[in-house]
VEXFI-598600 format. One record per residue (C-alpha): x, y, z; residue in three letters. Coordinates in pm, whole numbers, padded with zeros to 5 digits, always signed. Layout:
% VEXFI-598600
XYZALA
...
//
This chain:
% VEXFI-598600
+00000+00000+00000MET
+00144+00336-00110PHE
+00041+00621+00120VAL
+00077+00985+00019SER
+00195+01197+00310TYR
+00023+01510+00172LYS
-00302+01327+00101TRP
-00300+01173+00449LEU
-00293+01522+00599GLN
-00650+01575+00475GLU
-00777+01311+00718TYR
-00549+01353+01021VAL
-00341+01641+01152ASP
+00028+01564+01089LEU
+00167+01897+01204SER
+00500+01869+01382GLY
+00588+01526+01245ILE
+00783+01453+00928SER
+00717+01167+00689ALA
+01028+00984+00810ALA
+00925+01021+01176GLU
+00575+00904+01094LEU
+00717+00599+00915ALA
+00917+00507+01226ASP
+00612+00540+01450LYS
+00394+00328+01219ILE
+00664+00059+01201THR
+00702+00049+01580LEU
+00326+00011+01615SER
+00317-00307+01410GLY
+00281-00214+01040ILE
+00617-00222+00863GLU
+00699+00079+00647VAL
+00942-00052+00387GLU
+01055+00293+00279GLY
+00975+00659+00231VAL
+01026+00792-00120GLU
+01028+01154-00226LYS
+00964+01142-00600LYS
+01143+01471-00665SER
+01453+01381-00461GLU
+01752+01535-00640GLY
+01538+01700-00909LEU
+01519+02076-00959LYS
+01457+02349-01212GLY
+01139+02214-01377VAL
+00866+02474-01432VAL
+00539+02507-01621ILE
+00586+02670-01959GLY
+00344+02806-02222HIS
+00424+02722-02585VAL
+00372+03054-02768LEU
+00495+02939-03110GLU
+00571+02598-03259CYS
+00707+02533-03606GLU
+00907+02260-03776GLN
+01283+02274-03735HIS
+01430+02416-04058PRO
+01699+02145-04073ASN
+01524+01838-03926ALA
+01197+01667-04014ASP
+01135+01519-03668LYS
+01223+01825-03457LEU
+01013+02129-03366ASN
+01131+02479-03284LYS
+00925+02616-02995CYS
+00907+02958-02835LEU
+00814+02900-02471VAL
+00714+03139-02195ASP
+00860+03006-01867ILE
+00781+03309-01650GLY
+01096+03508-01730LEU
+01113+03850-01891GLU
+01163+03697-02233GLU
+01041+03363-02375PRO
+01308+03106-02459VAL
+01362+02893-02768GLN
+01355+02516-02710ILE
+01403+02240-02967ILE
+01164+01953-02901CYS
+01129+01612-03069GLY
+00793+01513-02918ALA
+00530+01446-03187PRO
+00245+01593-02979ASN
+00396+01933-02894VAL
+00193+02225-03022GLY
+00117+02594-02992LYS
-00087+02699-02688GLY
+00006+02402-02471GLN
+00107+02424-02106LYS
+00408+02191-02064VAL
+00679+02087-01817ALA
+01007+02264-01901VAL
+01345+02168-01758ALA
+01528+02498-01762THR
+01902+02544-01818VAL
+02073+02415-01504GLY
+01787+02180-01415ALA
+01860+01828-01288VAL
+01647+01531-01403LEU
+01644+01166-01285PRO
+01979+00992-01327GLY
+02158+01320-01242ASN
+02094+01438-01600PHE
+02180+01809-01614LYS
+02022+02042-01869ILE
+02261+02271-02055LYS
+02235+02512-02343LYS
+02271+02324-02670ALA
+02262+02375-03045LYS
+02056+02116-03234LEU
+02098+02113-03612ARG
+02206+02476-03606GLY
+01929+02607-03377GLU
+01977+02715-03016GLN
+01789+02519-02746SER
+01759+02667-02397ASN
+01600+02388-02201GLY
+01395+02075-02254MET
+01021+02012-02279ILE
+00963+01697-02071CYS
+00743+01392-02075SER
+00628+01246-01746LEU
+00864+00953-01795GLN
+01155+01197-01817GLU
+01048+01333-01477LEU
+01074+00987-01320GLY
+00715+00860-01349ILE
+00690+00499-01464GLU
+00554+00449-01818SER
+00283+00210-01696LYS
+00139+00489-01477LEU
+00120+00755-01749VAL
-00219+00808-01914ALA
-00229+00647-02259LYS
-00272+00980-02440GLU
+00064+01096-02299TYR
+00248+00763-02306SER
+00448+00854-02620THR
+00492+01228-02586GLY
+00504+01528-02357ILE
+00243+01593-02090PHE
-00003+01881-02128ASN
-00113+02066-01815PHE
-00466+02211-01787PRO
-00494+02556-01938GLN
-00544+02717-01596ASP
-00193+02609-01489ALA
+00025+02909-01391LYS
+00330+02976-01607VAL
+00657+02961-01413GLY
+00510+02754-01128GLU
+00710+02456-01000ASP
+00598+02167-01223ALA
+00720+01904-00977LEU
+00491+02041-00709GLU
+00190+02059-00942VAL
+00252+01697-01050LEU
+00265+01582-00689GLY
+00630+01484-00719LEU
+00721+01690-00414ASP
+00509+01451-00207ASP
+00658+01177+00010GLU
+00522+00825-00034ILE
+00523+00571+00250LEU
+00524+00210+00133GLU
+00339-00006+00385LEU
+00405-00380+00396SER
+00070-00508+00516LEU
+00007-00849+00662THR
-00310-01024+00533PRO
-00504-00954+00853ASN
-00468-00574+00824ARG
-00713-00518+00539ALA
-00830-00206+00723ASP
-00506-00030+00628ALA
-00566-00079+00254MET
-00725+00265+00232SER
-00632+00621+00317MET
-00905+00643+00581LEU
-00789+00314+00731GLY
-00432+00442+00755VAL
-00570+00767+00899ALA
-00736+00573+01183TYR
-00407+00397+01253GLU
-00204+00719+01249VAL
-00462+00902+01460ALA
-00441+00627+01722ALA
-00061+00647+01726ILE
-00051+01026+01752LEU
-00361+01066+01971GLY
-00545+01281+01715ARG
-00884+01283+01544GLU
-00986+01146+01203VAL
-01152+01392+00961LYS
-01392+01226+00715TRP
-01462+01376+00371PRO
-01777+01586+00366GLU
-02052+01470+00129ILE
-02301+01741+00038SER
-02420+01671-00317ALA
-02784+01742-00400SER
-02987+01526-00634GLY
-03238+01602-00908SER
-03610+01544-00892SER
-03575+01230-01098GLU
-03535+00909-00902LYS
-03269+00644-00955ALA
-03537+00377-00916SER
-03703+00504-01236ASP
-03387+00414-01429TYR
-03266+00087-01275ILE
-03376-00200-01052SER
-03161-00447-00858VAL
-03227-00815-00802LYS
-02988-01045-00613VAL
-03032-01419-00666ASP
-02727-01511-00455ALA
-02766-01319-00126PRO
-02518-01550+00050GLU
-02247-01419-00187ASP
-02375-01062-00221ASN
-02575-00952+00084PRO
-02554-00580-00002LEU
-02580-00413-00345TYR
-02632-00041-00399ILE
-02680+00129-00736ALA
-02670+00505-00789LYS
-02736+00682-01117VAL
-02561+00996-01243VAL
-02674+01139-01577LYS
-02546+01416-01805ASP
-02184+01328-01739VAL
-01915+01447-01977LYS
-01624+01206-02014ILE
-01283+01373-02004GLY
-00963+01381-01803PRO
-00993+01390-01426SER
-00848+01689-01238PRO
-00470+01688-01225LEU
-00458+01658-00844TRP
-00658+01336-00867MET
-00439+01198-01146GLN
-00122+01265-00947THR
-00265+01095-00637ARG
-00356+00790-00842LEU
-00012+00773-01003MET
+00159+00808-00665ASN
-00051+00514-00546ALA
+00049+00304-00849GLY
-00273+00341-01055ILE
-00285+00471-01412ARG
-00535+00751-01486PRO
-00799+00683-01756HIS
-01088+00932-01750ASN
-01280+01128-01489ASN
-01543+00858-01419VAL
-01303+00563-01395VAL
-01050+00771-01200ASP
-01317+00866-00945ILE
-01402+00499-00879THR
-01030+00425-00833ASN
-00990+00730-00612TYR
-01273+00611-00385ILE
-01116+00264-00373LEU
-00798+00423-00235LEU
-00979+00666-00007GLU
-01245+00438+00147TYR
-01105+00094+00066GLY
-01437+00018-00105GLN
-01412-00103-00466PRO
-01670+00053-00700LEU
-01764-00006-01061HIS
-01918+00230-01317ALA
-02149+00099-01590PHE
-02250+00290-01904ASP
-02627+00294-01851TYR
-02712+00311-02221ASP
-02480+00021-02309ARG
-02637-00195-02038LEU
-02934-00223-02273ASP
-03155-00296-01976SER
-03328-00132-01681LYS
-03233-00403-01436GLU
-02923-00547-01275LEU
-02943-00912-01173VAL
-02667-01055-00954ILE
-02643-01434-00973ARG
-02409-01728-01003ARG
-02281-01773-01358ALA
-02402-02062-01571LYS
-02149-02330-01659ASP
-01964-02241-01984ALA
-02120-01892-01989GLU
-01895-01635-02161LYS
-01792-01279-02082ILE
-01540-01047-02246THR
-01372-00846-01972THR
-01227-00495-01989LEU
-00887-00632-02088ASP
-01038-00769-02411GLY
-01015-01134-02306THR
-01307-01371-02348GLU
-01349-01577-02035ARG
-01544-01893-01969THR
-01737-01888-01643LEU
-01869-02158-01413SER
-02129-02184-01141SER
-01853-02106-00888ASP
-01837-01746-01014HIS
-02063-01453-00926LEU
-02164-01217-01208VAL
-02353-00894-01256ILE
-02598-00925-01547THR
-02843-00704-01731ASN
-03100-00979-01690GLY
-02978-01157-02002LYS
-02598-01167-02015GLU
-02306-01094-01778PRO
-02178-00737-01772VAL
-01918-00783-01493ALA
-01739-01047-01287MET
-01838-00946-00936ALA
-01553-00785-00746GLY
-01295-00877-01011VAL
-01339-00694-01342MET
-01611-00531-01550GLY
-01727-00641-01890GLY
-01634-00470-02215ALA
-02002-00456-02316ASN
-02086-00202-02044SER
-01757-00010-02025GLU
-01758+00366-01979VAL
-01647+00521-02310VAL
-01608+00875-02448GLU
-01974+00886-02556SER
-02107+00783-02212THR
-02362+01027-02070THR
-02533+00826-01793THR
-02344+00619-01536VAL
-02466+00354-01293VAL
-02238+00337-00988ILE
-02211-00004-00823GLU
-02124-00009-00452ALA
-02151-00361-00315ALA
-02034-00601-00048TYR
-01918-00931-00203PHE
-01803-01221+00013LYS
-01426-01272-00011GLY
-01437-01645-00092ALA
-01644-01605-00412ILE
-01423-01321-00537VAL
-01102-01507-00452ARG
-01212-01815-00649LYS
-01288-01618-00966ALA
-00974-01405-00932SER
-00751-01709-00894LYS
-00908-01925-01162GLU
-00890-01646-01421HIS
-00557-01502-01313GLY
-00714-01160-01255LEU
-00558-01015-00943ARG
-00684-00657-00924SER
-00693-00376-00667GLU
-01063-00449-00622SER
-01035-00826-00583SER
-00752-00799-00331SER
-00969-00581-00106ARG
-01281-00797-00133PHE
-01072-01108-00064GLU
-00934-00965+00259LYS
-01261-00804+00360GLY
-01405-00452+00318VAL
-01592-00249+00579ASP
-01966-00277+00501PRO
-02027+00046+00693GLU
-01844+00239+00421ARG
-02013+00081+00119THR
-02305+00325+00106ARG
-02086+00627+00190LEU
-01840+00535-00086ALA
-02118+00530-00345GLY
-02246+00871-00228GLU
-01896+01018-00235ARG
-01835+00887-00588ALA
-02162+01036-00711ALA
-02070+01374-00562GLU
-01728+01372-00731LEU
-01887+01279-01066MET
-02126+01570-01029ALA
-01832+01800-00952THR
-01570+01679-01200TYR
-01780+01521-01476ALA
-02067+01774-01478GLY
-02318+01502-01387GLY
-02658+01523-01223THR
-02722+01282-00936ILE
-03063+01116-00946LEU
-03249+01108-00616GLU
-03194+00811-00390GLY
-03035+00474-00448SER
-03157+00134-00556VAL
-03057-00121-00294GLU
-03067-00485-00200PHE
-02978-00514+00168ASP
-02972-00854+00335ASP
-02651-00784+00525LEU
-02643-00898+00884LYS
-02306-00796+01026MET
-02273-00679+01381GLU
-01959-00536+01541PRO
-01760-00796+01732ALA
-01778-00775+02112VAL
-01471-00912+02293VAL
-01406-00914+02669SER
-01072-00932+02845ILE
-00938-00871+03195THR
-00655-00640+03291LEU
-00468-00933+03445ASP
-00472-01125+03115LYS
-00340-00822+02929ILE
-00052-00763+03172ASN
+00033-01133+03198THR
+00048-01177+02821ALA
+00249-00858+02762ILE
+00474-00886+03065GLY
+00408-00530+03174ALA
+00217-00343+03443ASN
-00026-00128+03244ILE
-00295+00053+03438SER
-00666+00022+03368SER
-00685+00386+03255GLN
-00399+00336+03009GLU
-00582+00042+02853VAL
-00902+00248+02823VAL
-00707+00534+02663ASP
-00559+00293+02406ILE
-00902+00155+02310PHE
-01038+00510+02287ASN
-00747+00612+02064ALA
-00834+00320+01836LEU
-01196+00447+01846GLN
-01320+00119+01995PHE
-01621+00144+02228ASP
-01514+00014+02570VAL
-01698-00047+02894LYS
-01520-00128+03220VAL
-01679-00366+03468GLU
-01438-00419+03754GLY
-01115-00552+03598ASP
-01292-00658+03277THR
-01298-00455+02957PHE
-01593-00516+02723ILE
-01480-00390+02383VAL
-01707-00334+02084THR
-01486-00352+01776VAL
-01595-00151+01469PRO
-01657-00344+01148THR
-01355-00180+00984ARG
-01136-00398+01209ARG
-01257-00743+01107GLY
-00924-00890+01221ASP
-01013-00851+01591ILE
-01226-01141+01717THR
-01055-01294+02024ILE
-00878-01187+02342GLU
-00531-01227+02191ALA
-00620-00967+01926ASP
-00700-00712+02198LEU
-00373-00795+02374VAL
-00186-00722+02050GLU
-00363-00388+02005GLU
-00277-00281+02359VAL
+00085-00396+02327ALA
+00157-00222+01998ARG
-00006+00106+02098LEU
+00150+00095+02446TYR
+00482+00064+02262GLY
+00695-00246+02229TYR
+00993-00038+02341ASP
+00812+00035+02669ASN
+00765-00330+02759ILE
+01030-00427+03017PRO
+01269-00717+02965SER
+01205-00999+03212THR
+01376-01328+03281LEU
+01178-01654+03263PRO
+01038-01774+03593VAL
+01119-02127+03707GLY
+01405-02372+03665THR
+01646-02249+03398PRO
+01725-02484+03113THR
+02038-02497+02905VAL
+01995-02534+02532GLY
+02216-02764+02331ALA
+02241-02902+01982LEU
+02147-03261+01924THR
+02407-03498+01784ASP
+02233-03476+01446TYR
+02242-03094+01449GLN
+02608-03092+01551GLN
+02697-03318+01259LYS
+02507-03093+01022ARG
+02720-02800+01139ARG
+03037-03005+01103VAL
+02948-03087+00742VAL
+02869-02722+00666ARG
+03200-02606+00812ARG
+03389-02874+00620THR
+03229-02790+00284LEU
+03267-02415+00335GLU
+03627-02470+00444GLY
+03681-02654+00116ALA
+03563-02347-00075GLY
+03197-02426-00141LEU
+02924-02166-00090TYR
+02595-02264+00070GLN
+02289-02237-00154ALA
+01922-02242-00059THR
+01700-02344-00350THR
+01332-02412-00407TYR
+01188-02747-00301SER
+00934-02706-00582LEU
+01034-02783-00939THR
+00893-02886-01278SER
+00780-03241-01366PRO
+01076-03277-01603GLU
+01340-03178-01347LYS
+01175-03366-01062ALA
+01265-03695-01232ALA
+01633-03612-01291GLN
+01928-03752-01090PHE
+01708-03981-00883THR
+01852-04307-00751ARG
+01529-04419-00591GLU
+01255-04504-00841LYS
+00972-04328-00656ARG
+00687-04107-00774ASP
+00706-03735-00718SER
+00434-03535-00541ILE
+00230-03293-00752THR
+00077-02984-00590LEU
-00301-02955-00612ALA
-00285-02580-00688MET
+00065-02488-00811PRO
+00160-02127-00879MET
+00317-02231-01210SER
+00420-02539-01406GLU
+00783-02466-01315GLU
+00697-02502-00944ARG
+00437-02778-00953SER
+00617-03081-00802GLU
+00826-03152-00494LEU
+01183-03240-00579ARG
+01333-03589-00568LEU
+01689-03456-00594SER
+01864-03131-00501ILE
+02103-03139-00799ILE
+01869-02989-01065PRO
+01824-02677-00851GLN
+02200-02647-00794LEU
+02258-02673-01169LEU
+02012-02384-01216GLU
+02225-02179-00974VAL
+02540-02276-01167VAL
+02369-02170-01491LYS
+02263-01837-01337TYR
+02619-01761-01227ASN
+02778-01878-01552ASN
+02549-01641-01743ALA
+02698-01357-01538ARG
+03063-01437-01617GLN
+03113-01643-01299MET
+03283-01941-01463ASP
+03416-02107-01147SER
+03131-02203-00915VAL
+03128-02435-00613ALA
+02802-02478-00423LEU
+02643-02710-00171TYR
+02305-02747-00007GLU
+02176-02954+00282ILE
+01805-02987+00222GLY
+01505-03213+00195SER
+01379-03423-00093VAL
+01031-03573-00095PHE
+00911-03919-00199PHE
+00551-04023-00246LYS
+00438-04290-00003GLU
+00071-04347-00077ALA
-00242-04149-00144ASP
-00348-03914+00137HIS
-00031-03988+00336VAL
+00241-03739+00419LEU
+00548-03767+00191PRO
+00864-03948+00293ASP
+01095-03651+00357GLU
+01468-03722+00353LYS
+01758-03488+00414GLU
+02036-03494+00156TYR
+02366-03310+00118VAL
+02447-03220-00243ALA
+02708-03016-00425GLY
+02791-02886-00771ALA
+03137-02770-00886ILE
+03253-02631-01220THR
+03539-02427-01365GLY
+03885-02393-01209LEU
+03956-02548-00871TRP
+04292-02371-00849GLU
+04363-02043-01026ALA
+04677-01988-01232ASN
+04885-01819-00964LEU
+05229-01679-01043TRP
+05407-01988-00919GLN
+05141-02250-00983GLY
+04928-02384-01262GLU
+04560-02403-01343LYS
+04373-02703-01210LYS
+04024-02754-01354PRO
+03765-02939-01151VAL
+03760-03313-01214ASP
+03615-03629-01062PHE
+03889-03651-00801TYR
+03825-03297-00677VAL
+03460-03386-00610ALA
+03565-03718-00455LYS
+03821-03543-00235GLY
+03559-03299-00107ILE
+03319-03571+00005ILE
+03608-03767+00158GLU
+03684-03461+00368ALA
+03321-03476+00484VAL
+03353-03846+00566PHE
+03671-03783+00759GLU
+03515-03497+00957SER
+03234-03736+01062LEU
+03470-04021+01138GLY
+03320-04263+00882VAL
+03593-04261+00615LEU
+03706-04618+00690ASP
+03361-04753+00604GLY
+03335-04580+00266VAL
+03366-04757-00068GLU
+03317-04646-00429TYR
+03163-04849-00706ARG
+03122-04767-01073LYS
+02757-04690-01148ALA
+02512-04587-01417THR
+02278-04315-01290ILE
+02026-04111-01495PRO
+02170-03781-01624ASN
+02524-03872-01509MET
+02831-03946-01724HIS
+02848-04329-01756PRO
+03228-04346-01728GLY
+03283-04082-01461ARG
+03024-04168-01198THR
+03053-04379-00884ALA
+02808-04493-00622GLU
+02915-04421-00266VAL
+02871-04699-00014LEU
+02890-04667+00363LEU
+02933-04993+00553ASN
+02807-05177+00247GLY
+02492-04965+00188ASP
+02457-04721-00103VAL
+02415-04368+00035ILE
+02466-04156-00278GLY
+02682-04089-00579PHE
+02953-03861-00714VAL
+03055-03785-01069GLY
+03022-03570-01379GLN
+02690-03452-01518VAL
+02613-03617-01854HIS
+02724-03395-02146PRO
+02374-03386-02294SER
+02230-03278-01957THR
+02504-03014-01925GLN
+02401-02881-02265LYS
+02033-02876-02165ALA
+02120-02668-01855TYR
+02364-02456-02057ASP
+02656-02524-01821VAL
+03012-02639-01885LYS
+03175-02952-01743GLU
+03022-02985-01398THR
+03078-03240-01121TYR
+02815-03314-00860VAL
+02757-03527-00555PHE
+02448-03617-00356GLU
+02454-03816-00032LEU
+02198-03920+00226SER
+02275-03695+00518PHE
+02063-03907+00750LYS
+02278-04213+00671SER
+02594-04015+00741LEU
+02465-03861+01063ALA
+02333-04187+01203GLU
+02631-04404+01105ALA
+02804-04582+01392THR
+03137-04419+01465VAL
+03406-04604+01650ALA
+03535-04421+01958PRO
+03850-04221+01906ILE
+04156-04439+01967ALA
+04508-04305+01993TYR
+04813-04491+01865GLN
+05168-04425+01969THR
+05403-04289+01707ILE
+05597-04586+01555PRO
+05945-04624+01709ARG
+06059-04870+01443TYR
+06124-04815+01071PRO
+05878-04921+00801SER
+05951-05098+00474ILE
+05784-04991+00146THR
+05734-05216-00155ARG
+05600-05096-00490ASP
+05429-05339-00726ILE
+05293-05291-01080ALA
+05018-05539-01161LEU
+04890-05619-01511VAL
+04515-05697-01508VAL
+04213-05695-01738GLU
+04085-05350-01820LYS
+03748-05415-01659ASP
+03898-05482-01315ILE
+03862-05178-01092ALA
+04154-05043-00892ALA
+03940-05043-00578GLY
+03868-05413-00619GLN
+04240-05487-00649LEU
+04324-05266-00352GLN
+04069-05450-00137GLN
+04230-05785-00222ILE
+04573-05646-00125ILE
+04446-05513+00209VAL
+04280-05842+00300GLU
+04588-06050+00207ALA
+04852-05823+00363GLY
+04769-05913+00721GLY
+04856-05712+01031ASP
+05191-05590+00899LEU
+05044-05409+00598LEU
+04950-05063+00722LYS
+04904-04849+00407GLU
+04812-04912+00043VAL
+04765-04651-00225HIS
+04748-04642-00603LEU
+05005-04416-00766PHE
+05007-04506-01136ASP
+04784-04629-01419LEU
+04933-04728-01757TYR
+04747-04828-02073GLU
+05007-04735-02335GLY
+05131-04891-02658GLU
+05358-05144-02480HIS
+05065-05296-02297MET
+04886-05603-02427GLU
+04542-05541-02584GLU
+04266-05539-02321GLY
+04513-05506-02034LYS
+04627-05226-01804LYS
+04894-05175-01543SER
+04810-05055-01192LEU
+05097-04960-00960ALA
+05049-04968-00582PHE
+05272-04859-00298SER
+05255-05089+00011LEU
+05392-04988+00351LYS
+05475-05256+00613TYR
+05571-05202+00976PHE
+05532-05348+01322ASP
+05495-05105+01613PRO
+05666-05351+01851GLU
+05986-05441+01660ARG
+06206-05383+01362THR
+06097-05590+01063LEU
+06341-05817+00886VAL
+06335-05902+00515GLU
+06194-06245+00581GLU
+05884-06102+00757ASP
+05807-05861+00477VAL
+05871-06115+00200SER
+05634-06364+00361LYS
+05351-06105+00382ALA
+05431-05968+00036HIS
+05421-06310-00124ASP
+05073-06364+00019LYS
+04964-06040-00148VAL
+05101-06147-00487LEU
+04937-06488-00462GLU
+04600-06332-00368ALA
+04591-06082-00655VAL
+04688-06355-00901LYS
+04430-06600-00772GLU
+04139-06359-00727LYS
+04202-06105-01003ALA
+04434-06280-01250GLY
+04698-06013-01188ALA
+05063-06066-01275VAL
+05367-05858-01198LEU
+05460-05630-01481ARG
+05801-05725-01622GLY
//
């Protein structure tokens, strides 16, 4: 909600308090003010000018030479390229020395040989968004009314000197979606009165009931409908002050009738609609549920198919509006409109929300009906709109209104004791202070002993229970005034669970390795939900997704990480290393909660080591990714139970992917993304891993055992074994470890050879074996005996022979 500081002053006295101070007070009272913007901040030197002469530039077809009176002794010559500039217009002129948005300074210039002393401006050039500029001025300069004073500050006339407070409203504070609603809030904070607009229009002798009748066939959806008739209107632009207020609130001006309905929506919080009486082609309005497959073309030119779940306004034969959402094109106010029917109604939020959502029509009107409008203002809003149309559209208000009134809404009555208020807040507020707060909010309150009986006005539909009254007292008393108190009772000491501690250990390890933490959406598209999944389980589809791209719960974290990699690559960030610890979701059965599992996943691409002055580039490869997860395993104390096994996994490179096993159970995988998948995501060579964090966190860890530093020397033997190409190095290493016995302490692979001197289908794997005994010095005979057992085992179990 955008609130004009100057406009707000019409309803509540703001003397002695600036817009910034007011914003702080509103925020401290419970409604966050996201910012205060002064539209003309940094701008200067823009005045209203009168175009005395306008002729084509002698040396340019698309330029005009204008003589403009800007309130100085002599008019100035300005070269202007706007197609709609003309003699006699009142325009915004940035004089020499003026500053426009973007710190654009106006200087004297010569354009195609002609002197230009300033610039005739469009509204966009003054910082107003294009979508808020009236269509007639969307491609050219803005024309002020002819009564505008030459030389006057154009920024002030356009309302750009105003300060706009942006309120971030929670769904329960629908009352603050209007200027009067905000005025009530501000008046309560400052202890001042609210001034309502005066309505004093007189009607003609003709009666509205002679022109229109109202019939409501769905009173449960529309308990109150009021129609007023204004004839002899002349469609034209609304007054400039009204246009500027609408633009400052984020609404585009159209014409005087439509602008008045939008103005009332902002002022009262009551949506209105204006029908062209003659185009209704009927003397009755019938409000009913739509028929299935019934059609209506709305104001945006779109034909929409309705259902019996939607409420419509009809002329007795066909729909002319979707109730509370949008009007129909067949009854739209146009330039030839002379008689207007004003609709002021109370529609139930649920029926409006359903139509708005199903048709994707989220409007200023629908948002207010959905959250709830004040029925006490509905009739007043219609009267106020009629008065403004009489004043600014030259209309004549017909006597009376045509109404259907089946509304039964009484103010809520809530009781609460002083003890409950003080106990909940943790303060010692007196009874009189509580009464003063309720009076400031303009709630009727009666005191019976220690009990307050509060009658809540209908504008505050969010207050229904005791806790709501406690909140009102607390925020108006001032959160800063509530004392800090320690909990009463036995103190408890918080601590992380073992699972939480391990999660922190993993985060520290991955961040220490150079990975950045990412937080991605759990919702994804059907296509991506099926990628990188080891478990063949169905995904869960949302019943009412916001979009197809966010319609299913993920089965893997990797697709979202690849999207982050893509995003960074597109912004010249070629080296990216990310991780996420998050949940994936598997479908169990119908109407049962999903099986939610926590995974740790990572994605790495680009250079792992930069080309420093004394080093060399090292691109990311399989062993970088493997090394990272091994650091995780080591930090958790489970490294000894980890194995790797070649695997084929959807969307992963078939030759550079391994399953990860912990104590014999598969817990995840590591490897390179398949080239075709990389291309689909528009990323370069990327390595990923995904592991079951639950399996890691719950793995049995042997207690820490300390070994003395060996006092005796070790003996190292290197062997090169020739084996079949399909035999994995890990398989061979396992055989060596099992055969080496107690003396064999370390085994690692240090060479792989598959060159031209190797027999077809064979490869050479070289291992380094370290033997030692912590109790004595080994002799050759001890080592040879153990080493021979190793050679016999690899030959027998893997067909390996020593390379000659």
